[in-house]
Each structure stands twice: as C-alpha cells, then as structure tokens.
C-alpha positions in Angstrom: 66.9 89.4 -54.5 69.5 91.7 -55.9 67.8 94.1 -58.3 70.8 94.3 -60.6 71.0 90.5 -61.0 67.3 90.5 -61.9 68.1 93.3 -64.5 71.0 91.3 -65.8 68.9 88.1 -66.2 66.3 90.2 -68.0 68.9 91.5 -70.5 70.2 88.0 -71.2 66.7 86.5 -71.6 65.4 89.3 -73.8 68.6 89.3 -75.8 68.5 85.5 -76.5 64.7 85.6 -77.2 65.0 88.7 -79.4 67.7 87.1 -81.5 65.6 83.9 -82.0 62.6 86.0 -82.9 64.5 88.4 -85.2 64.1 86.3 -88.5 60.3 86.2 -88.0 60.3 90.0 -87.5 62.3 90.6 -90.7 65.4 91.4 -88.8 67.5 88.3 -89.6 70.5 90.6 -90.3 70.5 91.8 -86.8 70.2 88.4 -85.1 73.9 87.9 -84.3 74.2 91.6 -83.2 71.3 91.2 -80.7 72.9 88.0 -79.2 76.3 89.6 -79.2 75.2 92.9 -77.5 73.2 91.0 -74.8 76.1 88.7 -74.1 78.5 91.6 -74.1 76.5 93.5 -71.4 76.4 90.4 -69.2 80.2 89.9 -69.8 80.9 93.5 -68.7 79.0 93.0 -65.4 80.8 89.6 -65.0 84.2 91.2 -65.6 83.4 93.8 -63.0 82.6 91.1 -60.4 85.8 89.2 -61.3 88.0 92.3 -60.8 86.2 93.0 -57.4 86.9 89.4 -56.3 90.5 89.6 -57.3 91.0 92.9 -55.4 89.7 91.1 -52.3 92.3 88.4 -52.8 89.7 85.8 -53.9 90.0 83.8 -57.1 86.6 84.2 -58.6 85.4 81.0 -60.3 83.2 83.3 -62.4 86.4 83.4 -64.5 85.2 80.2 -66.2 81.9 81.9 -67.3 83.9 85.0 -68.3 86.3 82.9 -70.5 83.3 81.0 -72.0 81.5 84.1 -73.1 84.7 85.9 -74.2 85.8 82.9 -76.3 82.4 82.4 -77.9 82.2 86.1 -78.9 85.8 86.0 -80.2 85.0 83.0 -82.4 81.8 84.6 -83.6 79.6 82.1 -81.8 77.1 84.7 -80.6 74.3 82.2 -80.0 76.6 80.2 -77.7 77.6 83.4 -76.0 74.0 84.3 -75.5 73.1 80.9 -74.0 76.0 81.0 -71.6 75.2 84.6 -70.6 71.6 83.5 -69.8 72.8 80.5 -67.9 75.2 82.6 -65.9 72.6 85.3 -65.1 70.1 82.6 -64.2 72.7 81.0 -61.9 73.2 84.3 -60.1 69.5 84.5 -59.4 69.5 80.9 -58.2 72.4 81.8 -55.9 70.5 84.7 -54.5 67.4 82.5 -53.9 69.4 79.8 -52.2 71.3 82.2 -50.0 68.2 84.1 -49.0 66.3 80.9 -48.2 69.2 79.6 -46.1 69.5 82.8 -44.1 65.8 83.3 -43.7 65.7 82.1 -40.1 68.7 84.2 -39.1 67.1 87.3 -40.7 63.8 86.6 -39.0 65.6 86.8 -35.6 67.2 90.2 -36.5 63.9 91.5 -37.9 62.2 91.1 -34.5 64.5 93.6 -32.7 62.2 96.3 -31.3 63.4 99.9 -31.6 61.2 101.6 -29.0 59.1 100.9 -25.9 56.4 102.5 -23.9 57.6 103.6 -20.5 55.6 105.1 -17.6 57.1 108.5 -16.7 55.5 110.9 -14.2 52.1 109.4 -14.5 52.0 109.2 -18.3 53.3 107.0 -21.1 56.2 108.0 -23.3 57.8 106.2 -26.2 61.5 105.9 -25.7 64.3 104.1 -27.5 65.1 100.8 -25.9 68.6 101.9 -25.2 67.1 104.5 -22.8 65.5 101.8 -20.7 67.1 101.2 -17.3 66.6 98.5 -14.6 63.6 99.4 -12.5 61.7 101.2 -15.3 58.0 100.3 -15.6 57.0 99.4 -19.2 53.6 98.8 -20.9 53.6 95.8 -23.3 50.7 95.8 -25.6 49.2 93.0 -27.6 51.5 92.3 -30.6 54.5 94.0 -29.0 57.9 92.4 -28.8 59.3 92.5 -25.2 62.2 94.9 -25.5 64.3 94.0 -22.4 64.4 91.2 -19.8 62.0 91.9 -17.0 59.3 90.7 -14.6 55.5 91.1 -15.0 54.5 93.7 -12.4 50.8 93.9 -13.2 48.4 91.6 -15.2 49.2 88.4 -17.0 50.7 87.5 -20.3 50.4 85.0 -23.2 53.8 85.0 -24.9 54.9 83.7 -28.2 58.5 82.3 -27.6 58.9 80.7 -31.0 61.8 83.1 -32.0 63.6 82.3 -28.8 62.9 78.6 -28.2 61.3 77.2 -31.4 58.2 76.3 -29.3 55.0 76.8 -31.3 52.7 76.6 -28.2 52.3 80.0 -26.5 53.4 80.3 -22.8 51.3 81.8 -20.1 53.0 84.0 -17.4 51.4 85.4 -14.3 52.3 88.5 -12.2 55.8 88.2 -10.8 57.0 85.8 -13.6 60.2 86.6 -15.5 59.8 87.6 -19.2 62.6 87.3 -21.8 63.2 90.0 -24.3 62.3 88.8 -27.8 59.0 87.2 -26.7 55.8 88.5 -28.5 52.7 89.4 -26.5 49.7 87.6 -27.9 47.0 88.7 -25.3 45.9 91.8 -23.4 48.4 94.4 -22.4 50.5 94.0 -19.2 53.0 96.0 -17.2 56.5 94.8 -16.6 59.5 96.0 -14.6 62.8 96.1 -16.6 65.5 94.0 -14.9 68.3 94.6 -17.4 69.2 97.3 -19.9 68.7 96.4 -23.6 72.4 95.7 -24.2 72.5 93.0 -21.5 69.1 91.4 -22.3 68.6 88.0 -23.8 67.6 89.2 -27.3 70.6 91.5 -27.6 72.8 88.5 -27.0 70.9 86.6 -29.6 71.4 89.4 -32.1 75.2 89.5 -31.4 75.3 85.7 -32.0 73.5 86.0 -35.3 75.7 88.8 -36.5 78.8 86.8 -35.6 77.4 83.8 -37.3 76.8 85.8 -40.5 80.3 87.2 -40.5 82.1 83.9 -39.8 83.4 81.7 -42.6 83.3 78.0 -42.0 86.5 75.9 -42.4 84.7 73.8 -45.0 83.8 77.0 -46.9 87.5 78.1 -46.8 88.5 74.6 -47.9 86.1 74.9 -50.8 87.7 78.2 -51.8 91.1 76.4 -52.1 89.6 73.5 -54.1 88.0 76.1 -56.3 91.4 77.2 -57.6 92.3 73.6 -58.4 89.0 73.2 -60.2 89.7 76.3 -62.2 93.1 75.1 -63.2 91.8 71.6 -64.2 89.0 73.2 -66.3 91.4 75.4 -68.1 93.8 72.5 -68.7 91.1 70.3 -70.0 89.7 73.0 -72.3 93.1 73.9 -73.6 94.1 70.3 -74.1 90.9 69.6 -76.0 91.6 72.5 -78.4 95.3 71.5 -78.8 94.5 67.9 -79.6 91.4 68.4 -81.8 91.8 71.9 -83.1 88.1 72.3 -82.6 87.3 75.5 -80.8 83.6 74.5 -80.3 84.7 71.5 -78.3 86.8 73.8 -76.1 83.8 76.1 -75.6 81.7 73.1 -74.8 84.2 72.1 -72.1 84.2 75.6 -70.6 80.5 76.1 -70.5 80.0 72.6 -69.0 82.2 73.4 -66.0 80.2 74.4 -62.9 81.9 75.5 -59.7 78.5 75.7 -58.0 79.1 72.6 -55.8 82.1 74.4 -54.3 81.2 78.1 -54.2 77.5 77.8 -53.3 76.4 74.4 -52.2 78.8 74.2 -49.2 77.8 77.6 -47.6 74.1 77.1 -48.4 74.2 73.7 -46.6 76.1 75.1 -43.6 73.9 78.2 -43.2 70.8 76.1 -43.7 71.9 73.8 -40.8 72.5 76.8 -38.6 69.0 78.1 -39.4 67.4 74.8 -38.6 69.3 74.7 -35.3 68.2 78.3 -34.5 64.6 77.3 -35.0 65.1 74.6 -32.3 66.6 77.1 -29.8 70.4 76.4 -30.5 72.3 79.5 -31.7 75.8 79.0 -33.1 78.3 81.8 -33.5 79.1 80.8 -37.0 79.7 78.1 -39.6 83.0 76.9 -37.9 80.9 76.0 -34.8 78.5 73.9 -36.8 81.3 72.1 -38.6 83.1 71.3 -35.3 79.9 70.2 -33.6 79.2 67.9 -36.5 82.4 66.0 -35.8 82.2 65.9 -31.9 82.4 62.6 -30.1 82.8 63.7 -26.4 80.6 65.8 -24.2 81.8 67.3 -20.9 78.9 68.5 -18.9 78.3 70.5 -15.7 75.7 69.2 -13.2 73.9 72.2 -11.5 71.5 73.9 -13.9 72.4 71.6 -16.7 71.6 68.0 -15.7 69.6 69.3 -12.7 67.2 72.2 -12.3 69.7 74.3 -10.4 67.4 74.8 -7.4 66.3 72.6 -4.5 63.0 70.7 -4.8 61.2 68.6 -2.3 62.5 65.0 -2.4 61.0 63.3 0.6 58.9 63.9 3.8 59.8 62.1 7.0 57.0 62.5 9.6 58.2 62.0 13.2 54.9 62.4 15.0 51.2 61.8 14.5 50.7 64.1 11.6 50.6 62.5 8.1 53.1 63.6 5.3 50.7 65.9 3.5 49.7 67.7 6.7 53.4 68.3 7.7 54.0 69.7 4.2 50.7 71.8 4.2 51.5 73.5 7.5 55.1 74.1 6.6 54.2 75.5 3.2 51.5 77.7 4.7 54.1 79.4 6.9 56.7 79.5 4.1 54.4 81.7 2.0 55.7 84.6 4.1 59.3 84.1 3.1 61.1 85.1 -0.2 63.8 82.5 0.4 64.4 80.0 -2.5 63.9 77.0 -0.3 60.5 78.5 0.9 59.4 78.8 -2.7 60.3 75.1 -3.3 58.3 74.0 -0.3 55.2 76.1 -1.4 55.5 74.8 -5.0 55.6 71.2 -3.7 52.4 71.8 -1.7 50.7 73.3 -4.7 51.8 70.3 -6.9 50.0 68.0 -4.4 46.9 70.1 -4.5 47.1 71.1 -0.8 45.0 74.0 0.5 47.3 76.5 2.2 46.2 78.8 5.0 47.3 82.4 5.7 50.1 82.6 8.3 50.1 85.1 11.1 52.7 86.6 13.5 55.5 85.5 11.3 59.1 86.0 12.5 61.9 85.2 10.1 65.5 84.7 11.1 67.6 85.3 8.0 69.4 82.2 6.8 67.9 80.0 9.6 64.1 79.7 9.4 60.6 81.0 10.3 58.2 80.9 13.2 54.6 81.9 13.2 51.0 80.8 13.6 49.0 78.7 11.1 45.3 78.0 11.9 46.0 78.8 15.6 49.0 76.5 15.9 52.6 77.5 16.5 54.6 76.3 13.5 58.4 76.5 13.1 60.2 75.6 9.9 64.0 75.9 9.3 67.3 74.4 10.0 67.5 71.6 12.4 69.3 73.6 15.1 67.0 76.6 14.6 63.9 74.5 15.2 65.4 72.8 18.2 66.1 76.2 19.8 62.6 77.5 19.0 60.8 74.7 20.7 63.4 74.3 23.5 64.2 70.6 22.9 67.3 68.6 22.0 66.7 66.9 18.7 68.7 64.2 17.1 69.8 65.1 13.6 68.6 62.4 11.2 70.8 60.8 8.6 70.2 61.9 5.0 71.9 61.3 1.7 74.7 63.7 0.7 73.8 66.7 -1.3 70.4 67.0 0.3 69.2 69.9 2.4 67.2 69.2 5.6 64.3 71.4 6.8 62.8 70.5 10.2 59.1 71.2 10.9 57.7 71.7 14.5 54.0 72.1 15.3 52.7 73.2 18.7 56.1 72.7 20.3 56.7 69.2 19.0 58.8 68.0 16.1 56.4 67.0 13.3 58.9 65.8 10.7 61.6 66.7 8.3 61.5 67.9 4.6 64.3 66.7 2.4 65.2 68.9 -0.5 67.6 68.3 -3.3 68.6 69.7 -6.7 66.6 67.2 -8.7 67.6 65.8 -12.1 65.5 67.5 -14.8 62.7 65.3 -16.0 63.9 65.4 -19.6 67.6 64.6 -18.8 67.6 60.8 -19.3 65.9 61.1 -22.7 68.1 64.0 -23.7 71.3 62.0 -22.9 69.9 59.1 -24.9 69.3 61.5 -27.8 72.9 62.8 -27.6 74.2 59.3 -27.8 72.0 58.7 -30.8 73.3 61.9 -32.4 76.9 60.6 -32.2 78.3 61.4 -28.7 80.1 58.3 -27.6 81.6 59.6 -24.3 79.9 61.8 -21.7 81.9 63.2 -18.7 80.2 64.8 -15.7 82.4 67.5 -14.3 81.1 69.4 -11.3 82.2 71.6 -8.4 79.9 69.7 -6.1 81.1 67.0 -3.7 82.0 63.6 -5.3 79.2 61.9 -3.2 76.6 64.3 -4.7 78.0 63.8 -8.2 77.8 60.0 -7.7 74.2 60.2 -6.5 73.0 62.4 -9.4 75.0 60.8 -12.2 75.0 57.2 -11.0 71.6 56.4 -12.7 72.2 58.3 -15.9 74.7 56.0 -17.6 77.5 58.6 -17.8 81.0 57.4 -18.7 83.0 59.5 -16.1 81.8 61.2 -12.9 84.1 63.9 -11.5 83.2 66.0 -8.5 84.8 68.6 -6.2 86.4 70.4 -9.2 87.8 73.9 -9.2 87.5 75.9 -12.5 91.1 75.2 -13.4 90.5 71.5 -12.8 87.5 71.6 -15.1 89.7 73.2 -17.8 92.2 70.4 -17.3 89.5 67.7 -17.8 88.3 69.4 -21.0 91.9 69.7 -22.4 92.5 66.0 -21.5 89.4 64.9 -23.4 90.3 67.0 -26.4 93.4 64.9 -26.9 91.1 62.0 -27.7 88.6 63.7 -30.0 86.4 66.7 -30.7 85.0 67.8 -27.3 81.8 69.8 -26.5 81.4 71.4 -23.0 78.0 72.4 -21.6 77.7 74.7 -18.6 75.7 77.6 -17.2 77.7 79.2 -14.4 80.5 81.8 -14.1 82.8 79.0 -12.9 82.1 77.1 -16.2 83.3 80.0 -18.4 87.0 79.0 -18.6 86.1 75.4 -19.4 83.7 76.6 -22.1 86.4 78.6 -23.7 88.8 75.7 -23.5 86.5 73.2 -25.3 86.4 72.7 -29.1 82.8 74.0 -28.8 81.6 75.6 -25.6 77.8 75.6 -25.1 76.0 77.8 -22.6 72.6 77.1 -21.1 71.4 80.6 -22.2 68.0 80.9 -20.6 69.4 80.8 -17.0 73.2 80.8 -17.7 75.5 83.6 -16.5 76.6 86.4 -18.8 80.2 85.1 -18.5 79.3 81.6 -19.6 77.2 83.0 -22.5 80.0 85.3 -23.7 82.7 82.7 -23.6 80.5 80.0 -25.3 80.5 79.2 -29.0 76.8 78.3 -29.0 73.9 79.0 -26.7 70.9 76.9 -25.8 68.0 79.3 -25.6 65.9 76.6 -23.8 67.2 74.9 -20.7 66.7 71.5 -22.2 69.5 69.2 -23.4 67.2 67.6 -25.8 67.5 70.7 -27.9 71.3 70.2 -28.0 70.8 66.8 -29.4 68.6 68.3 -32.1 71.2 71.0 -32.9 73.9 68.3 -33.0 71.8 66.2 -35.4 71.2 69.3 -37.6 74.9 70.0 -37.7 75.8 66.5 -38.7 73.2 66.4 -41.4 74.2 69.8 -42.8 77.8 68.8 -43.0 77.0 65.5 -44.6 74.8 67.2 -47.2 77.6 69.7 -47.9 80.1 66.9 -48.5 77.6 65.0 -50.6 76.9 68.1 -52.7 80.6 68.7 -53.4 81.4 65.1 -54.5 78.3 64.5 -56.5 78.2 67.9 -58.1 81.9 67.9 -59.1 81.6 64.4 -60.3 78.7 65.4 -62.6 80.6 68.5 -63.7 83.8 66.6 -64.6 81.7 64.0 -66.4 80.0 66.7 -68.5 83.4 68.3 -69.3 84.8 65.0 -70.5 81.7 64.3 -72.6 82.1 67.7 -74.2 85.9 67.1 -74.8 85.0 63.9 -76.7 82.3 65.7 -78.8 79.2 64.2 -77.2 77.9 67.6 -75.9 77.8 70.8 -77.9 78.0 74.3 -76.4 74.3 74.9 -75.9 73.8 71.4 -74.4 76.8 72.0 -72.1 75.3 75.3 -70.9 71.9 73.7 -70.2 73.6 70.7 -68.5 75.7 73.0 -66.3 72.5 74.8 -65.2 70.8 71.5 -64.4 73.7 70.5 -62.2 73.6 73.9 -60.4 69.9 73.5 -59.7 70.3 69.9 -58.5 73.2 70.7 -56.2 71.5 73.8 -54.6 68.2 72.0 -54.0 70.2 69.2 -52.4 72.0 71.7 -50.2 68.7 73.3 -49.1 67.6 69.9 -47.7 69.6 70.9 -44.6 66.7 73.2 -43.8 64.2 70.3 -43.5 
C-alpha cells in the first residue's frame, strides 16, 4: 500500500482519537484544535490530489470530500471535519487494498520475469542477461529456476510448473527433445536446454507485453463511469445547496455532502474489470486490457479457424486398412519401426500411434529416405517400404490401385517383403476436448459459431459436420475470412479465434481477436486482442464466463452503490442522518461496494 496514505490515515485516526481523549487528559481546551489540525492536514493532502487530477483533465470526485471537510471547518464543526477526514483517509487505504488485490494476478506474472540465465560458454558456465541469449545457446536450468526463453530440452528431463502460463496446478513432465516454454518453473533436478528463440520473441515476453498493455488500457465502462462521475458531483452539490437554501441548516448540508460516496463509480467498476482479467489470466486467457474484457462479455458470435484450433494441427492415425495376411497391429508395428529413422511429421504420428497401442518396435537397418516421398529399409530381416502410394509401388515394382479415402485424409502405403501389406490413413483429428469446449462456449453466451477455414469445403464439412456448428465455410483466402468476420459483426459482437499467419487479418478485423498462443504464429499473437496460453477452447469458455461475470458485477455495483448513496443523501437532507452518521454510512457503502466488486476474483 501507499506509505503516504498509511501516514495520512494515521494522522486522521490519531487526531480524532486525541481530540476525544483530550478532556480526560485535562486538555479540553485543545480538543477542537486537535480535531481541526488533523482534519486540516488531511484536507491539504486532499487538495493536492484534486489539483493534480484537474491538471490531468480529470474531474476528481474527491472534490466532494474536500468540500465536506472545508465546510465543516468553516462552520467550526471540527468533530465532523475529523470524522470525514478519517473516513476519507480510510477510504483511500481501502482503495489501495482493492486495487492491489485485483491486480495481484497480473503483478505475479510480471514478478516471474527472469533477469539472467546460466549459459555454457567454452566449457564453463557463465551468468548472462537474458537479452544476450541467442538461438542455439545451451543453457542450464536449475531446480527452482524460471525458464528464460523458449527452447528444447537437450539433456536430462524436467518437471515443470506451468501454473503461471496455463493455470494448471499439476506439474508437467518433459523428456529430452521436448519443447519448453519460457515462464515455466523447474521443480526437479537440473537439465540442459537449447534456446530456440531470443528473449524478446519468447512466450513469456509476449505475456509481459500483454500484461503491460492491459494495465495501461482503460475500459469503456471505466471511461463511462468517469462521465457519470461529473453528473454525480453536480447532483450532490445541487442537493446539498438546495437543502441549505430551503432549510437554512448548514449541518444538514454537511450531512448531505459527507453521505455522498462516488466509490461505486470511481473504484468499483475498475476493480471488477481488473479482477475479471486476473481471474481469466489464472485460467490461461490473457487480455490486452479492460476494453477487451468488456467487449468479450457482450459477444454473441464466434468465428473460428479449423487447423490448430478445433483440430490438433497435425496428422494423426485415423484408420489401418490391411490388404494382405498381416493383421492391423502388425502392419502398424512394422511401419512405425521403420519410421523411427525419419524426422518427418507424418513419421512421428505413425510412431506415436504405435506407442499408444503398446506395440514393441524394432530397430530399423539400411534405411533409405527419399525426401517428401517415403522410406525403405529392413525391419527384423524383412524389407519394409512406407510412403506415398506411387513411391511404394515403384519400390516393389508393382502396379497398385489407389484406394478411395475420405477427403482431407493422407494415405501412407506399407509394403512388406515385396508385397503391399496395407494402408495407413492419417487425418488432422478433432481435439478430444473440442465438443465439450463448444458446448461450454454456448453455455457462456455464444449463440452463433461459424467455422471459417482455408481447407477444402469437403474437409470442413467432414470435421465440422458432427460438432453442431451453425455455418461451415471452407476454401477461404485471408481476405475472404476478413469478409466473413465483417459480415458477422453487422449482426452482433463477434469473436475470432485462430492460430496461423493467414488468420492475422481476420483477428484484427474482429471485435475481439483471440490467438491460440501456445502454438500460434507470432503474427496471429501480435494482431490478437487476447491470447489463449493453453491450446484448449475450454479455457476460452472460462475466460468468457469470467468476463461476463465481471461486467455484471461492475454494473451491479454501480446501480446498487449509487442507489444507496442517493438514499443516504436524501435521508440527510430530511434530517434523518447527522454528519457523523452520514460519514459512517458512506464508509459502509464503500466497503460493501468494493467487497462486491472483488467477487469477480472468485
């Protein structure tokens, strides 16, 4: 908390307490002086803040508190001035607490940024600034260290805490060769990693830029609250002045002034918005500012890319079609054994499928790879060929009929000992969590979901047909994706989710563009308004729910808080509340409104 505000509260508290205790200490003659001096010191600090706000072009609602203390001192009501001064100083501390609590998650992300790393250099370790790290550098990551840049484990294995990146509380294990994101914390023994990106282009640097943008941005609802604040000030002054003019009772006027609390406008709204952003960040959804959260909260349409968003973004084994005597698993086992020698992405998918089935793979020998076509070699003494249909046919010297297969699927032929053994069908499979994620998005308020993809329409129909989407559009160029987004925007607030370079223009055209940040391209991430740190649309549904709840709480805080404040002012105008009671009631409303706004964190 701000040390000066703590000091100011101390002055107000000791002044009020000292004045009350003065008669018991034989200092009754100094009672009003003690209250007046303490209130005057608080007023001086308050006037300084008012002037600073006015110089920034902002109408400070602290004017109400300033008028209250000034009027009380002018009429000789030093006790009332002391009470209002204490309530004001207490309100400032309460404001600090609420703001700090709301921004805690954002600050926690910034606090994790590492400054240095241990790099291997000429056979020894040296500590260098992370800005000096270049792709290809070999780094040592010790237990407890934050991974400084995006990289790949080159030696050893890792147990990583990804909570700051994804919100996942369960640590993730990574073996040699696995990719590691910057911002993860090492929980186990030390390991070596190869840097793949400089610090400025790594995942965590992007997160830091997002957080800094979020802290600097001012939500439309907050700007609206600023405009309403001026109206609130004018109504307060009119009601206080009218009360004095009609009754001639300056104490009633003071009671109206001290009962007025602008807290629902100047604090509850930003606290609720920032709290909602913090909650979304804990679930792996980073927004570039309050305006993004407010817009997301009102969204009704989602335009979504297919590859890497609804699907995994890489081919996976879909089916095995044996054509000879060998069973399915044996065809896959022999093909995967040979594919171990290839670094091709399709080879990795075939090997992964064999491991998933628990098949024992053998070591291949005499492997010959033809780039982009396939492999030939020996497995357990048998000649095995895996690759494109024409490649396999040439290798075994036979004419093979190409089997029919669904659109969007890749076909890998497998030959064993000079005979066609079968075909492996691979496709970019729908993510396991996609159906549940789409249902969650519907539950979170999205009424229309449009699939917009550059893939062929037949592929889009196959993937999206079973997902219950409202519109399926395939074969789109980037400009055509932009046109679809703009068309949907005419009917309501529209979100766009994508992960590729070709999605960047559409992301920028949407009301809120959302990038799949863990695997998304840099262009998509930079043009997006929000980033999913986890490649899971379920997290988007959680972020959307957090946004809607935060906005609803902000609106609730404004209407309920201002309603209570106006009720208190009217009660004071009719003489039902005196100055001290008004000040206490005002503070109670402040506490209630702020606590309500902080519910957005839950």
